[in-house]
N, C-alpha and C positions, 0 to 999 in steps of 0.2 A: 772248680768250679766259677767260672767267670759270671762275676757280680754285676749283673743289667741294671745297672743305677747310678743317678747322678745327685745320690746323697749320702754325706760321711757322716751325719754325725743328727741324733733328733733331740729335739727338746720337750723334756718333760714336765705336764702339766704337774703331777703329785696328787695329793688329794686336795689342796687346795691352792688359790693361789692369794687370799688371805692374808696379809701380815699377820694380823695379831693371831689367826688361828695356825699358822705357819708354825709360833713360838710352841701354842698348845699341841699340835704332833709330834715338834721334837721332844718335848719333856715325854708325853704320854709313851711314844716311840721308844727313845732310849732308855725307858723304867722299862716297859714291855718286854726291849731286847735282853736288857740285863736281868730281868728274871728266868728268861728263857736259855741263856747262857746259866746262870749260875744253876739253873733245876738242874739241864739235859748234862751239863758237867760232873752234877755231884751222882744222878743215877750211873752215869760213867765208871767214873772211881769210884761208889760204892760195890758195884758190881765186878767190875774189877778187881779189887781187892778181897771182896769177902766169898769165904770159901762156900758158906752159906746159902749164898746167890748162885750154884752153880749148874742149877737145872737147865732145860732150853732154854724155858721160858724168860728167863734173865738173859737168857743169849743173845735171843731174839730182841728183849727189850734194851740190851744194851747197845745193837744197829739201830733200834728205829729211835735212841735219845739222840745218838748218832746222825743220822739223817735228818733229823730238826734243829739239830744245834747247826747244820750245812746249809741247808733249806732256811733259815733266817739267818745264814750269815750272806748266805748269795742275793740279798734282797736288804733287808732291814739297815745294813750302814749306810748304803747308799744313798737309801732314803731320808736317815734322819741327818746327813750330810747336808743333801739338799737345799733341805727346808733354809737352810742360810741363806742360799743363792738366788738373787731374784730374778733368774733365767735358769733354772737346772737343763744340761745338758748330758748326751750319754755320745759317743763316737762308737759308729756302726758296728767297730769289732768289738768294742765293749758289750752292746748291745746281745749279738750275738751268741757272747760268753755267757751272759747274764740269761739267755734262754735256753744254754745248755747248761748251765748248773741250777735252775730251779728247776729243772725238769728232770733231770736225773736223779736228786735227791727228792723230787715229790714223787720219784715214778718207783721208786727204793723204798720210801715211807709205803706206800702200798703195797709192793710187795712182801713185805715184813710186816707187814698188818694178816696179810694173808697168810702168813707162816705162822704166824701166832697163833690165828683161829685152826690150823692146821694143826698143832702143837695141842691147843686145849680140847678139840677133839678126840685125838689118841690117849692122851691123859684121863680122859674123862671116859670115853666110850670104848679103851681099847687098852685099858691098865696093865693089865697081863703083858702085852705087846709093847709100851713104853718104851721100854728103853732100849729094846732092840732098833724099835722102829726110828726114835726119836734119838739115838746114836752121836756124840760128838761130832763124828766126825758126817754124820746123815746132815745134820744142822749147816756145819762148816759150807758143803759141796750146795746145800740151797740158797745160801744168805748169798754163794760166789753165784749159780744160776742166777737170783737176784738182781745183782751189780751187771752180768753182761743183760738182763731183756733191757733195764732201766737205760743202759750208752746204747742199745738198741733202738730207744722212744726218744729217748734225749738227739740224737743225730737225724731219727727222723725227722724231729720236729727244726732243724739245724737246716738240713735239706730244703723243706717246704719253706723257709724265710730266704734262705738264700735264692730257692728260684721268683721270692718275687721283685718286679722292677720298680723301684723308687723314685721319682722325679718330683717329686715337690706337692705337696707342704710338709715339713717335717716333723710337724708340730705334735706328738705324741699324748692321748688324753690318761694319760697313766702314771702310776708312780714308779715301775718298772716295764720294763722289756718285754716281751711277749708275745706268741705270734698273734695271736687275737685282735688287738689294737692295730697291732701292724697291718694287716689285712686291707684296715679303712685306708691307710697309706697309701695304697700301691696303686700304680695308674695303668692296671691291667684288671681283664673281667678275673675274678677271684673265686669262683662258682665251685672250680675243681678243687682248688684249694681248701676252700670251707668243706668239702664234700670229708676229703683227706682228713683234716683234723678232727673231725665229728668219727671219720673210722677208726681214730686213732686215740687221741686223748681222750672223746667222750665214751669210745666201747671201753679203752679201760677200764672210767671210773665208774664209768654203768654198770658195766660183765663184775668189775670185783667187788662192788658192792651190792648186787646180787648174792653173787656165792658166800661174799661174808656172811649175810643176814640169813640165810638158808640154810647156813655151817651151824649159827650159834640156836636156830630153834631147834636141829638137830639134836646139838647139843644138850640144849633147856629142857628137852623132850625126855631126854635120856636120864635124867637127875631124878624121873622118878624111883627108878629103881636103888638109888644110893643109900644110905642115913643122913638122918639129921644134920650132923656136924657135914659131912660131908656134901651134902646139898650146899649149908651155907656159903662153906670156901669157896666151894668149883661158881656159886652165884656169884657172887662180890668178884672175883675174877672177872667173872666175863660178862657181866655187868661195865666195867671196868673197860672191857676192852670194846662193849657195844658203843658206849660212848665217847671214846676216840673214832670210832667207824660211823659215828653218824656225824661228828663234826668235822673230821676233814672231807668226807665225802659231799656229804651236801651243799656246802659250797661249790664242788669240785665240780660236779654232775650240771649245779645251775651254769656254771660262766662254759663249759668244755663241751654241753651240749647242743648246745645255738648259736656256734659262731655268727654266723650269720646277720645276728641283730645282737644291738649293743646297750645296754642300759647304763642311766645315769648312776644308779648302784653298784656297778658290777664293781669299781673300786674298791668300796668298803667290806662288800662280800668276801670279796680278793684277802682281805685283809684278815679273815678267819681261816682261811687255811696256808698265808704264807707266815703270818705272824701269830696270830691266835692259838690255833692248834699246839705249834710248838713250844707256845708257853703252858697250855694248859694241860699236856701230853703229863709230864713230871708230875703235876698234882695231882692229877687222876690217878696215876700210879703210884704217888707215895701215900698220901690220903688214905687210900682202899687198900692199900698193900703194910699188914703188917709185918710179913717178913723183909720189905725194904725199909721200913721205919726202921725197925729193929735191928735191922745191916749199919742203918745212917746211926743210930744212938752208940755201937760198938765202935765204929768208924771215927764217930766225934770222941768219945773217950779215950780212946788210943792215942787221937791226936793230942788231950787232954794231958794225958801222963806221959807223953811223948816230949812237951814242951817243958812238963814240971822237970820233970827228970835232970836236965838242958840250965 
């Protein structure tokens, strides 16, 4: 595709231009990113090595943590490094790559959350058919389809970005490259691109959120027929999932359903789903899940025993 522009790089304003606040941003986001890596990698290792966490729910949790790690890594490291620079710049090619990676892993997280809701629905509402419906092979195929769907979505974002002509200025009022802030720099009418962005990213976020909340309403209603212990366990799991859904989809819907208008708070709201949610997910799933905590304790004890033997 021919790039219809004469801009070779963009200047990223970041979250702030104040030197002292840049130092604060560096410390805070470095700690957040390290916490994200530690939490999600711990879940990935625990699920991969623990035989007790072999159910489909933890298979999807593994892929959710993988998506969180990749989503945060596609944005946070560069943002942290940029706080040292007087003028942070990103080349046009790197900008396109960042749009692709952030959207593919962000969209993958959406699809994994949907699969987790499906898993909970089958487990709670159709328990006798659970092992048949949610077999390992079926779960693998579903995750594969989710990756394909994420690639299609991300490639669509790339096509939209490459169709924009940039003649200058090249100052991007954001801390990472995304299609929405790029629209403000395009030197042509972006009305059609706006509509396509809403019908793509905005529709995916909104429709997925409605589907997820509706599915959890059905699940919670069905708990009336379960025992007290069954209700308690299922309710604990569902509440964790609902918390993740609200924390992730709230900011996404706010950002992508009205791309024609930008607010000064957009950058801070974007922090929630690019950095905040990947950090909170492992905390929510470990603090509220006894099976994961027990598996982590066993993994830690096994590590201590192994070190002692050496």
